[in-house]
ChimeraX commands (.cxc) that place a marker at each C-alpha (Angstrom):
marker #1 position -28.31,3.12,56.91 radius 0.5
marker #1 position -30.58,1.14,54.72 radius 0.5
marker #1 position -31.89,4.28,53.42 radius 0.5
marker #1 position -28.40,5.30,52.32 radius 0.5
marker #1 position -27.70,1.92,50.64 radius 0.5
marker #1 position -31.00,2.11,48.77 radius 0.5
marker #1 position -30.11,5.58,47.55 radius 0.5
marker #1 position -26.46,4.47,46.25 radius 0.5
marker #1 position -28.06,1.51,44.59 radius 0.5
marker #1 position -30.95,3.38,42.90 radius 0.5
marker #1 position -28.28,5.94,41.76 radius 0.5
marker #1 position -26.19,3.11,40.37 radius 0.5
marker #1 position -29.02,1.70,38.42 radius 0.5
marker #1 position -29.78,5.10,36.87 radius 0.5
marker #1 position -26.41,5.50,35.94 radius 0.5
marker #1 position -26.28,2.22,34.13 radius 0.5
marker #1 position -29.62,3.00,32.32 radius 0.5
marker #1 position -28.25,5.99,31.00 radius 0.5
marker #1 position -25.60,4.29,28.95 radius 0.5
marker #1 position -27.91,1.08,27.85 radius 0.5
marker #1 position -29.51,3.23,25.01 radius 0.5
marker #1 position -26.36,4.36,23.54 radius 0.5
marker #1 position -24.96,0.92,23.83 radius 0.5
marker #1 position -27.93,-0.42,21.77 radius 0.5
marker #1 position -27.80,2.64,19.28 radius 0.5
marker #1 position -24.30,1.64,18.27 radius 0.5
marker #1 position -24.75,-1.84,17.42 radius 0.5
marker #1 position -27.94,-1.11,15.67 radius 0.5
marker #1 position -26.06,1.46,13.49 radius 0.5
marker #1 position -23.82,-0.80,12.19 radius 0.5
marker #1 position -24.81,-1.39,8.41 radius 0.5
marker #1 position -23.98,-4.27,6.25 radius 0.5
marker #1 position -24.73,-3.87,2.27 radius 0.5
marker #1 position -24.20,-7.36,0.23 radius 0.5
marker #1 position -23.15,-7.66,-3.18 radius 0.5
marker #1 position -23.80,-10.81,-5.02 radius 0.5
marker #1 position -25.24,-13.94,-3.91 radius 0.5
marker #1 position -28.97,-14.46,-4.00 radius 0.5
marker #1 position -29.99,-12.58,-0.70 radius 0.5
marker #1 position -33.25,-10.37,-1.03 radius 0.5
marker #1 position -31.84,-6.42,-1.83 radius 0.5
marker #1 position -28.19,-7.60,-2.49 radius 0.5
marker #1 position -26.68,-5.41,-5.04 radius 0.5
marker #1 position -25.14,-6.67,-8.51 radius 0.5
marker #1 position -22.49,-4.20,-8.84 radius 0.5
marker #1 position -20.04,-3.36,-5.85 radius 0.5
marker #1 position -19.50,0.23,-7.27 radius 0.5
marker #1 position -23.43,0.65,-6.80 radius 0.5
marker #1 position -23.16,-0.32,-3.33 radius 0.5
marker #1 position -20.32,2.01,-2.66 radius 0.5
marker #1 position -22.19,4.78,-4.07 radius 0.5
marker #1 position -25.32,3.93,-1.68 radius 0.5
marker #1 position -23.15,3.04,1.54 radius 0.5
marker #1 position -22.96,5.50,4.24 radius 0.5
marker #1 position -19.23,6.10,5.82 radius 0.5
marker #1 position -18.17,3.31,8.06 radius 0.5
marker #1 position -20.76,0.61,6.38 radius 0.5
marker #1 position -19.31,-2.59,5.50 radius 0.5
marker #1 position -19.71,-4.25,2.09 radius 0.5
marker #1 position -19.60,-7.99,1.91 radius 0.5
marker #1 position -19.08,-9.31,-1.66 radius 0.5
marker #1 position -19.88,-13.03,-2.45 radius 0.5
marker #1 position -18.10,-15.20,-4.66 radius 0.5
marker #1 position -17.95,-14.24,-8.11 radius 0.5
marker #1 position -16.36,-12.33,-10.95 radius 0.5
marker #1 position -17.14,-8.65,-10.81 radius 0.5
marker #1 position -16.16,-6.88,-14.15 radius 0.5
marker #1 position -15.98,-3.13,-13.03 radius 0.5
marker #1 position -13.92,-0.53,-11.81 radius 0.5
marker #1 position -14.14,0.99,-8.45 radius 0.5
marker #1 position -13.77,4.28,-6.80 radius 0.5
marker #1 position -13.82,4.50,-3.00 radius 0.5
marker #1 position -14.34,8.11,-1.80 radius 0.5
marker #1 position -15.67,7.62,1.94 radius 0.5
marker #1 position -14.36,5.49,4.68 radius 0.5
marker #1 position -15.73,1.75,4.18 radius 0.5
marker #1 position -14.93,-2.00,4.51 radius 0.5
marker #1 position -14.97,-3.89,1.66 radius 0.5
marker #1 position -14.76,-7.56,2.19 radius 0.5
marker #1 position -14.44,-10.34,-0.04 radius 0.5
marker #1 position -15.83,-14.06,0.86 radius 0.5
marker #1 position -12.92,-15.68,-0.86 radius 0.5
marker #1 position -9.67,-14.22,-1.95 radius 0.5
marker #1 position -9.15,-16.75,-4.67 radius 0.5
marker #1 position -12.52,-16.79,-6.00 radius 0.5
marker #1 position -13.94,-13.38,-5.31 radius 0.5
marker #1 position -12.49,-11.44,-8.53 radius 0.5
marker #1 position -12.77,-7.85,-9.50 radius 0.5
marker #1 position -11.65,-7.65,-13.37 radius 0.5
marker #1 position -11.26,-3.85,-14.31 radius 0.5
marker #1 position -10.88,-5.28,-18.16 radius 0.5
marker #1 position -7.91,-2.84,-18.80 radius 0.5
marker #1 position -10.21,0.17,-18.32 radius 0.5
marker #1 position -8.86,1.99,-15.30 radius 0.5
marker #1 position -7.65,1.14,-11.77 radius 0.5
marker #1 position -9.08,-1.93,-10.42 radius 0.5
marker #1 position -9.88,0.14,-6.90 radius 0.5
marker #1 position -8.79,3.79,-6.60 radius 0.5
marker #1 position -8.85,5.08,-2.99 radius 0.5
marker #1 position -8.86,8.89,-2.55 radius 0.5
marker #1 position -10.26,9.06,0.96 radius 0.5
marker #1 position -8.90,7.82,4.36 radius 0.5
marker #1 position -9.73,5.07,6.45 radius 0.5
marker #1 position -10.70,2.32,3.74 radius 0.5
marker #1 position -10.04,-1.47,4.54 radius 0.5
marker #1 position -10.10,-4.05,1.45 radius 0.5
marker #1 position -9.44,-7.66,2.24 radius 0.5
marker #1 position -10.37,-11.07,0.30 radius 0.5
marker #1 position -10.00,-10.15,-3.39 radius 0.5
marker #1 position -8.25,-11.04,-6.65 radius 0.5
marker #1 position -7.86,-7.60,-8.51 radius 0.5
marker #1 position -6.78,-8.00,-12.07 radius 0.5
marker #1 position -6.60,-6.41,-15.39 radius 0.5
marker #1 position -5.99,-2.73,-14.54 radius 0.5
marker #1 position -5.42,-0.42,-17.75 radius 0.5
marker #1 position -1.73,-1.17,-18.78 radius 0.5
marker #1 position -0.81,2.25,-18.43 radius 0.5
marker #1 position 0.96,4.39,-15.65 radius 0.5
marker #1 position 0.10,5.06,-13.14 radius 0.5
marker #1 position -2.64,2.32,-13.22 radius 0.5
marker #1 position -2.75,-0.73,-10.78 radius 0.5
marker #1 position -4.69,-3.20,-8.99 radius 0.5
marker #1 position -5.09,-0.76,-6.11 radius 0.5
marker #1 position -4.24,2.93,-6.53 radius 0.5
marker #1 position -3.82,4.53,-3.06 radius 0.5
marker #1 position -4.01,8.24,-2.94 radius 0.5
marker #1 position -5.20,8.81,0.67 radius 0.5
marker #1 position -4.19,7.99,4.46 radius 0.5
marker #1 position -4.72,5.40,7.07 radius 0.5
marker #1 position -5.98,2.54,4.74 radius 0.5
marker #1 position -5.46,-1.28,5.26 radius 0.5
marker #1 position -4.99,-3.50,1.97 radius 0.5
marker #1 position -4.74,-6.95,3.69 radius 0.5
marker #1 position -5.03,-10.35,2.16 radius 0.5
marker #1 position -5.53,-9.69,-1.58 radius 0.5
marker #1 position -4.03,-11.01,-4.52 radius 0.5
marker #1 position -3.02,-8.85,-7.34 radius 0.5
marker #1 position -2.26,-10.19,-10.76 radius 0.5
marker #1 position -1.77,-9.11,-14.49 radius 0.5
marker #1 position -2.12,-5.06,-13.56 radius 0.5
marker #1 position 0.03,-2.63,-14.81 radius 0.5
marker #1 position 1.48,-2.30,-11.06 radius 0.5
marker #1 position 0.09,-4.27,-8.31 radius 0.5
marker #1 position -0.15,-1.24,-6.05 radius 0.5
marker #1 position 0.91,2.44,-6.36 radius 0.5
marker #1 position 1.09,4.36,-3.61 radius 0.5
marker #1 position 1.17,8.13,-4.48 radius 0.5
marker #1 position 1.18,11.45,-2.61 radius 0.5
marker #1 position -0.25,12.09,-0.26 radius 0.5
marker #1 position -0.25,8.49,0.71 radius 0.5
marker #1 position 0.73,7.99,4.17 radius 0.5
marker #1 position 0.31,5.73,6.88 radius 0.5
marker #1 position -1.02,2.76,5.16 radius 0.5
marker #1 position -0.78,-0.83,6.12 radius 0.5
marker #1 position -0.12,-3.26,3.37 radius 0.5
marker #1 position -0.18,-6.56,4.53 radius 0.5
marker #1 position -0.30,-10.35,3.50 radius 0.5
marker #1 position -0.87,-9.44,-0.19 radius 0.5
marker #1 position 0.25,-11.50,-3.06 radius 0.5
marker #1 position 1.41,-9.90,-6.25 radius 0.5
marker #1 position 2.84,-11.73,-9.33 radius 0.5
marker #1 position 2.84,-11.16,-13.17 radius 0.5
marker #1 position 2.16,-7.42,-13.28 radius 0.5
marker #1 position 3.77,-5.50,-16.15 radius 0.5
marker #1 position 5.85,-3.10,-13.89 radius 0.5
marker #1 position 6.50,-3.04,-10.12 radius 0.5
marker #1 position 4.62,-5.10,-7.52 radius 0.5
marker #1 position 4.49,-1.63,-5.57 radius 0.5
marker #1 position 5.25,1.61,-7.01 radius 0.5
marker #1 position 5.85,4.51,-4.47 radius 0.5
marker #1 position 5.69,8.40,-5.42 radius 0.5
marker #1 position 6.22,10.65,-2.45 radius 0.5
marker #1 position 4.57,8.08,-0.25 radius 0.5
marker #1 position 5.31,8.24,3.42 radius 0.5
marker #1 position 5.33,6.57,6.65 radius 0.5
marker #1 position 3.78,3.18,5.29 radius 0.5
marker #1 position 3.99,-0.05,6.43 radius 0.5
marker #1 position 4.29,-3.15,4.26 radius 0.5
marker #1 position 4.83,-6.64,6.22 radius 0.5
marker #1 position 4.47,-9.96,5.22 radius 0.5
marker #1 position 3.59,-9.44,1.22 radius 0.5
marker #1 position 4.90,-11.85,-1.54 radius 0.5
marker #1 position 5.99,-10.17,-4.45 radius 0.5
marker #1 position 7.02,-12.44,-7.34 radius 0.5
marker #1 position 7.85,-12.30,-10.88 radius 0.5
marker #1 position 7.80,-8.53,-12.01 radius 0.5
marker #1 position 9.70,-7.36,-14.86 radius 0.5
marker #1 position 11.18,-4.50,-12.89 radius 0.5
marker #1 position 11.20,-4.16,-9.10 radius 0.5
marker #1 position 9.40,-5.68,-6.51 radius 0.5
marker #1 position 8.77,-2.61,-4.38 radius 0.5
marker #1 position 10.10,0.70,-5.99 radius 0.5
marker #1 position 10.42,3.87,-4.01 radius 0.5
marker #1 position 11.02,7.13,-5.75 radius 0.5
marker #1 position 10.13,10.84,-5.58 radius 0.5
marker #1 position 10.90,11.46,-1.48 radius 0.5
marker #1 position 9.17,8.33,-0.44 radius 0.5
marker #1 position 10.25,8.15,2.96 radius 0.5
marker #1 position 10.08,6.76,6.64 radius 0.5
marker #1 position 8.44,3.49,5.14 radius 0.5
marker #1 position 8.95,0.29,6.96 radius 0.5
marker #1 position 9.28,-2.96,4.83 radius 0.5
marker #1 position 9.62,-6.16,6.95 radius 0.5
marker #1 position 8.95,-9.97,6.75 radius 0.5
marker #1 position 8.14,-9.64,3.09 radius 0.5
marker #1 position 9.22,-12.28,0.23 radius 0.5
marker #1 position 10.53,-10.84,-2.95 radius 0.5
marker #1 position 11.42,-13.53,-5.50 radius 0.5
marker #1 position 12.10,-13.79,-9.26 radius 0.5
marker #1 position 12.04,-9.87,-9.90 radius 0.5
marker #1 position 13.98,-9.21,-12.98 radius 0.5
marker #1 position 15.76,-6.08,-11.59 radius 0.5
marker #1 position 15.56,-5.41,-7.84 radius 0.5
marker #1 position 13.59,-7.03,-4.94 radius 0.5
marker #1 position 13.67,-3.70,-3.41 radius 0.5
marker #1 position 14.70,-0.47,-5.48 radius 0.5
marker #1 position 14.97,2.78,-3.26 radius 0.5
marker #1 position 15.76,5.89,-5.15 radius 0.5
marker #1 position 16.23,9.49,-3.78 radius 0.5
marker #1 position 14.14,8.32,-0.94 radius 0.5
marker #1 position 14.94,8.75,3.11 radius 0.5
marker #1 position 15.10,6.99,6.20 radius 0.5
marker #1 position 13.09,3.62,4.89 radius 0.5
marker #1 position 13.66,0.28,7.04 radius 0.5
marker #1 position 14.22,-2.85,5.20 radius 0.5
marker #1 position 14.17,-5.54,7.82 radius 0.5
marker #1 position 14.00,-9.34,7.94 radius 0.5
marker #1 position 12.84,-9.46,4.31 radius 0.5
marker #1 position 13.81,-12.66,1.97 radius 0.5
marker #1 position 15.01,-12.00,-1.25 radius 0.5
marker #1 position 15.37,-15.15,-3.72 radius 0.5
marker #1 position 16.75,-14.93,-7.46 radius 0.5
marker #1 position 16.23,-11.46,-8.01 radius 0.5
marker #1 position 19.00,-9.86,-10.27 radius 0.5
marker #1 position 19.79,-7.19,-7.31 radius 0.5
marker #1 position 18.38,-8.11,-3.73 radius 0.5
marker #1 position 18.37,-4.29,-2.67 radius 0.5
marker #1 position 19.41,-1.03,-4.55 radius 0.5
marker #1 position 20.06,1.33,-1.97 radius 0.5
marker #1 position 20.96,5.01,-2.42 radius 0.5
marker #1 position 24.19,6.82,-0.83 radius 0.5
marker #1 position 24.65,6.39,3.13 radius 0.5
marker #1 position 23.53,10.18,3.38 radius 0.5
marker #1 position 20.08,9.07,2.76 radius 0.5
marker #1 position 20.10,7.19,5.88 radius 0.5
marker #1 position 18.03,4.08,4.88 radius 0.5
marker #1 position 18.49,1.12,7.16 radius 0.5
marker #1 position 18.86,-2.45,6.41 radius 0.5
marker #1 position 18.70,-5.48,9.01 radius 0.5
marker #1 position 18.46,-9.32,9.21 radius 0.5
marker #1 position 17.52,-9.82,5.63 radius 0.5
marker #1 position 18.06,-13.03,4.11 radius 0.5
marker #1 position 19.41,-13.48,0.51 radius 0.5
marker #1 position 19.30,-16.53,-1.75 radius 0.5
marker #1 position 20.48,-16.91,-5.48 radius 0.5
marker #1 position 20.38,-13.21,-6.30 radius 0.5
marker #1 position 22.87,-12.00,-8.92 radius 0.5
marker #1 position 23.81,-9.49,-6.60 radius 0.5
marker #1 position 22.33,-9.29,-2.82 radius 0.5
marker #1 position 23.11,-5.49,-2.24 radius 0.5
marker #1 position 23.96,-2.52,-4.78 radius 0.5
marker #1 position 24.68,0.22,-3.01 radius 0.5
marker #1 position 25.31,3.68,-4.66 radius 0.5
marker #1 position 28.39,5.57,-4.11 radius 0.5
marker #1 position 28.59,8.94,-2.82 radius 0.5
marker #1 position 28.21,11.70,-5.35 radius 0.5
marker #1 position 30.34,14.43,-3.54 radius 0.5
marker #1 position 33.58,13.11,-5.55 radius 0.5
marker #1 position 32.18,13.53,-9.20 radius 0.5
marker #1 position 30.88,16.84,-8.19 radius 0.5
marker #1 position 34.27,18.14,-6.32 radius 0.5
marker #1 position 36.38,17.15,-9.52 radius 0.5
marker #1 position 33.72,18.81,-11.90 radius 0.5
marker #1 position 34.06,22.12,-9.77 radius 0.5
marker #1 position 38.02,21.63,-9.68 radius 0.5
marker #1 position 38.02,21.39,-13.54 radius 0.5
marker #1 position 35.66,24.29,-14.08 radius 0.5
marker #1 position 37.57,26.62,-11.73 radius 0.5
marker #1 position 40.80,25.82,-13.48 radius 0.5
marker #1 position 39.18,26.29,-16.70 radius 0.5
marker #1 position 38.09,29.70,-15.64 radius 0.5
marker #1 position 41.26,30.81,-14.63 radius 0.5
marker #1 position 42.73,29.76,-17.63 radius 0.5
marker #1 position 40.42,31.91,-19.65 radius 0.5
marker #1 position 40.89,34.96,-17.47 radius 0.5
marker #1 position 44.57,34.70,-17.87 radius 0.5
marker #1 position 44.52,34.57,-21.67 radius 0.5
marker #1 position 42.09,37.64,-21.52 radius 0.5
marker #1 position 44.59,39.56,-19.54 radius 0.5
marker link #1:1,2 radius 0.2
marker link #1:2,3 radius 0.2
marker link #1:3,4 radius 0.2
marker link #1:4,5 radius 0.2
marker link #1:5,6 radius 0.2
marker link #1:6,7 radius 0.2
marker link #1:7,8 radius 0.2
marker link #1:8,9 radius 0.2
marker link #1:9,10 radius 0.2
marker link #1:10,11 radius 0.2
marker link #1:11,12 radius 0.2
marker link #1:12,13 radius 0.2
marker link #1:13,14 radius 0.2
marker link #1:14,15 radius 0.2
marker link #1:15,16 radius 0.2
marker link #1:16,17 radius 0.2
marker link #1:17,18 radius 0.2
marker link #1:18,19 radius 0.2
marker link #1:19,20 radius 0.2
marker link #1:20,21 radius 0.2
marker link #1:21,22 radius 0.2
marker link #1:22,23 radius 0.2
marker link #1:23,24 radius 0.2
marker link #1:24,25 radius 0.2
marker link #1:25,26 radius 0.2
marker link #1:26,27 radius 0.2
marker link #1:27,28 radius 0.2
marker link #1:28,29 radius 0.2
marker link #1:29,30 radius 0.2
marker link #1:30,31 radius 0.2
marker link #1:31,32 radius 0.2
marker link #1:32,33 radius 0.2
marker link #1:33,34 radius 0.2
marker link #1:34,35 radius 0.2
marker link #1:35,36 radius 0.2
marker link #1:36,37 radius 0.2
marker link #1:37,38 radius 0.2
marker link #1:38,39 radius 0.2
marker link #1:39,40 radius 0.2
marker link #1:40,41 radius 0.2
marker link #1:41,42 radius 0.2
marker link #1:42,43 radius 0.2
marker link #1:43,44 radius 0.2
marker link #1:44,45 radius 0.2
marker link #1:45,46 radius 0.2
marker link #1:46,47 radius 0.2
marker link #1:47,48 radius 0.2
marker link #1:48,49 radius 0.2
marker link #1:49,50 radius 0.2
marker link #1:50,51 radius 0.2
marker link #1:51,52 radius 0.2
marker link #1:52,53 radius 0.2
marker link #1:53,54 radius 0.2
marker link #1:54,55 radius 0.2
marker link #1:55,56 radius 0.2
marker link #1:56,57 radius 0.2
marker link #1:57,58 radius 0.2
marker link #1:58,59 radius 0.2
marker link #1:59,60 radius 0.2
marker link #1:60,61 radius 0.2
marker link #1:61,62 radius 0.2
marker link #1:62,63 radius 0.2
marker link #1:63,64 radius 0.2
marker link #1:64,65 radius 0.2
marker link #1:65,66 radius 0.2
marker link #1:66,67 radius 0.2
marker link #1:67,68 radius 0.2
marker link #1:68,69 radius 0.2
marker link #1:69,70 radius 0.2
marker link #1:70,71 radius 0.2
marker link #1:71,72 radius 0.2
marker link #1:72,73 radius 0.2
marker link #1:73,74 radius 0.2
marker link #1:74,75 radius 0.2
marker link #1:75,76 radius 0.2
marker link #1:76,77 radius 0.2
marker link #1:77,78 radius 0.2
marker link #1:78,79 radius 0.2
marker link #1:79,80 radius 0.2
marker link #1:80,81 radius 0.2
marker link #1:81,82 radius 0.2
marker link #1:82,83 radius 0.2
marker link #1:83,84 radius 0.2
marker link #1:84,85 radius 0.2
marker link #1:85,86 radius 0.2
marker link #1:86,87 radius 0.2
marker link #1:87,88 radius 0.2
marker link #1:88,89 radius 0.2
marker link #1:89,90 radius 0.2
marker link #1:90,91 radius 0.2
marker link #1:91,92 radius 0.2
marker link #1:92,93 radius 0.2
marker link #1:93,94 radius 0.2
marker link #1:94,95 radius 0.2
marker link #1:95,96 radius 0.2
marker link #1:96,97 radius 0.2
marker link #1:97,98 radius 0.2
marker link #1:98,99 radius 0.2
marker link #1:99,100 radius 0.2
marker link #1:100,101 radius 0.2
marker link #1:101,102 radius 0.2
marker link #1:102,103 radius 0.2
marker link #1:103,104 radius 0.2
marker link #1:104,105 radius 0.2
marker link #1:105,106 radius 0.2
marker link #1:106,107 radius 0.2
marker link #1:107,108 radius 0.2
marker link #1:108,109 radius 0.2
marker link #1:109,110 radius 0.2
marker link #1:110,111 radius 0.2
marker link #1:111,112 radius 0.2
marker link #1:112,113 radius 0.2
marker link #1:113,114 radius 0.2
marker link #1:114,115 radius 0.2
marker link #1:115,116 radius 0.2
marker link #1:116,117 radius 0.2
marker link #1:117,118 radius 0.2
marker link #1:118,119 radius 0.2
marker link #1:119,120 radius 0.2
marker link #1:120,121 radius 0.2
marker link #1:121,122 radius 0.2
marker link #1:122,123 radius 0.2
marker link #1:123,124 radius 0.2
marker link #1:124,125 radius 0.2
marker link #1:125,126 radius 0.2
marker link #1:126,127 radius 0.2
marker link #1:127,128 radius 0.2
marker link #1:128,129 radius 0.2
marker link #1:129,130 radius 0.2
marker link #1:130,131 radius 0.2
marker link #1:131,132 radius 0.2
marker link #1:132,133 radius 0.2
marker link #1:133,134 radius 0.2
marker link #1:134,135 radius 0.2
marker link #1:135,136 radius 0.2
marker link #1:136,137 radius 0.2
marker link #1:137,138 radius 0.2
marker link #1:138,139 radius 0.2
marker link #1:139,140 radius 0.2
marker link #1:140,141 radius 0.2
marker link #1:141,142 radius 0.2
marker link #1:142,143 radius 0.2
marker link #1:143,144 radius 0.2
marker link #1:144,145 radius 0.2
marker link #1:145,146 radius 0.2
marker link #1:146,147 radius 0.2
marker link #1:147,148 radius 0.2
marker link #1:148,149 radius 0.2
marker link #1:149,150 radius 0.2
marker link #1:150,151 radius 0.2
marker link #1:151,152 radius 0.2
marker link #1:152,153 radius 0.2
marker link #1:153,154 radius 0.2
marker link #1:154,155 radius 0.2
marker link #1:155,156 radius 0.2
marker link #1:156,157 radius 0.2
marker link #1:157,158 radius 0.2
marker link #1:158,159 radius 0.2
marker link #1:159,160 radius 0.2
marker link #1:160,161 radius 0.2
marker link #1:161,162 radius 0.2
marker link #1:162,163 radius 0.2
marker link #1:163,164 radius 0.2
marker link #1:164,165 radius 0.2
marker link #1:165,166 radius 0.2
marker link #1:166,167 radius 0.2
marker link #1:167,168 radius 0.2
marker link #1:168,169 radius 0.2
marker link #1:169,170 radius 0.2
marker link #1:170,171 radius 0.2
marker link #1:171,172 radius 0.2
marker link #1:172,173 radius 0.2
marker link #1:173,174 radius 0.2
marker link #1:174,175 radius 0.2
marker link #1:175,176 radius 0.2
marker link #1:176,177 radius 0.2
marker link #1:177,178 radius 0.2
marker link #1:178,179 radius 0.2
marker link #1:179,180 radius 0.2
marker link #1:180,181 radius 0.2
marker link #1:181,182 radius 0.2
marker link #1:182,183 radius 0.2
marker link #1:183,184 radius 0.2
marker link #1:184,185 radius 0.2
marker link #1:185,186 radius 0.2
marker link #1:186,187 radius 0.2
marker link #1:187,188 radius 0.2
marker link #1:188,189 radius 0.2
marker link #1:189,190 radius 0.2
marker link #1:190,191 radius 0.2
marker link #1:191,192 radius 0.2
marker link #1:192,193 radius 0.2
marker link #1:193,194 radius 0.2
marker link #1:194,195 radius 0.2
marker link #1:195,196 radius 0.2
marker link #1:196,197 radius 0.2
marker link #1:197,198 radius 0.2
marker link #1:198,199 radius 0.2
marker link #1:199,200 radius 0.2
marker link #1:200,201 radius 0.2
marker link #1:201,202 radius 0.2
marker link #1:202,203 radius 0.2
marker link #1:203,204 radius 0.2
marker link #1:204,205 radius 0.2
marker link #1:205,206 radius 0.2
marker link #1:206,207 radius 0.2
marker link #1:207,208 radius 0.2
marker link #1:208,209 radius 0.2
marker link #1:209,210 radius 0.2
marker link #1:210,211 radius 0.2
marker link #1:211,212 radius 0.2
marker link #1:212,213 radius 0.2
marker link #1:213,214 radius 0.2
marker link #1:214,215 radius 0.2
marker link #1:215,216 radius 0.2
marker link #1:216,217 radius 0.2
marker link #1:217,218 radius 0.2
marker link #1:218,219 radius 0.2
marker link #1:219,220 radius 0.2
marker link #1:220,221 radius 0.2
marker link #1:221,222 radius 0.2
marker link #1:222,223 radius 0.2
marker link #1:223,224 radius 0.2
marker link #1:224,225 radius 0.2
marker link #1:225,226 radius 0.2
marker link #1:226,227 radius 0.2
marker link #1:227,228 radius 0.2
marker link #1:228,229 radius 0.2
marker link #1:229,230 radius 0.2
marker link #1:230,231 radius 0.2
marker link #1:231,232 radius 0.2
marker link #1:232,233 radius 0.2
marker link #1:233,234 radius 0.2
marker link #1:234,235 radius 0.2
marker link #1:235,236 radius 0.2
marker link #1:236,237 radius 0.2
marker link #1:237,238 radius 0.2
marker link #1:238,239 radius 0.2
marker link #1:239,240 radius 0.2
marker link #1:240,241 radius 0.2
marker link #1:241,242 radius 0.2
marker link #1:242,243 radius 0.2
marker link #1:243,244 radius 0.2
marker link #1:244,245 radius 0.2
marker link #1:245,246 radius 0.2
marker link #1:246,247 radius 0.2
marker link #1:247,248 radius 0.2
marker link #1:248,249 radius 0.2
marker link #1:249,250 radius 0.2
marker link #1:250,251 radius 0.2
marker link #1:251,252 radius 0.2
marker link #1:252,253 radius 0.2
marker link #1:253,254 radius 0.2
marker link #1:254,255 radius 0.2
marker link #1:255,256 radius 0.2
marker link #1:256,257 radius 0.2
marker link #1:257,258 radius 0.2
marker link #1:258,259 radius 0.2
marker link #1:259,260 radius 0.2
marker link #1:260,261 radius 0.2
marker link #1:261,262 radius 0.2
marker link #1:262,263 radius 0.2
marker link #1:263,264 radius 0.2
marker link #1:264,265 radius 0.2
marker link #1:265,266 radius 0.2
marker link #1:266,267 radius 0.2
marker link #1:267,268 radius 0.2
marker link #1:268,269 radius 0.2
marker link #1:269,270 radius 0.2
marker link #1:270,271 radius 0.2
marker link #1:271,272 radius 0.2
marker link #1:272,273 radius 0.2
marker link #1:273,274 radius 0.2
marker link #1:274,275 radius 0.2
marker link #1:275,276 radius 0.2
marker link #1:276,277 radius 0.2
marker link #1:277,278 radius 0.2
marker link #1:278,279 radius 0.2
marker link #1:279,280 radius 0.2
marker link #1:280,281 radius 0.2
marker link #1:281,282 radius 0.2
marker link #1:282,283 radius 0.2
marker link #1:283,284 radius 0.2
marker link #1:284,285 radius 0.2
marker link #1:285,286 radius 0.2
marker link #1:286,287 radius 0.2
marker link #1:287,288 radius 0.2
marker link #1:288,289 radius 0.2
view
């Protein structure tokens, strides 16, 4: 009986020991690269740290203004010390940050002064499964762009203001989640969805003082606009016809010139044009006969 108990305990300890090295290895494999600050070995350039980083590394960026443009082409976590004082300034040269690979996290920055041409932005997303959380985007051409194949990205708790076009421009971008963002004072749209940007979810956002639409949906299907607040826009929401099956619910409208602008179905004009063309053809045939 005692012998059996000892064997069981010994076997259990052996199993636990098998897991100890792997656990330690996982902990020690995590790598943090530091940018700015005064620590020994800290980088002065964020892009140089990105170039040297391994996939899944964390880059911790200390307060300061970094005059550079970033291309992130591997899964990384880019973390600023304080979103109001950790500033990346593109000096109108390019995107402030461009994401070309999946699974990147960006949080804690002010991103400003992208190139003032289409499609440059504070963050240009051309990949999937990224998280852009708790940043400020000002004085860019677009605050953000989500361009095909941008999909399944989380855009959360960002503040965008005084960019030159839309807060966020979508082109062929699908299944993204945008929540708890504040989009203010854009000369066109807060969010602009174009080119079959389908199945996106937009909720708990505040869109205010945008000169055209809070949210503008064009040629895009099955998007959900839920529990957002629209204040002082010309149009709160512009929607395509019902056949596009976009969903609105529980939104709050305050002092917009028009709260909801929904396009009428286009089949009636097409039907009228078809009838006119048919009659015209019939008349021509009769004359020739």
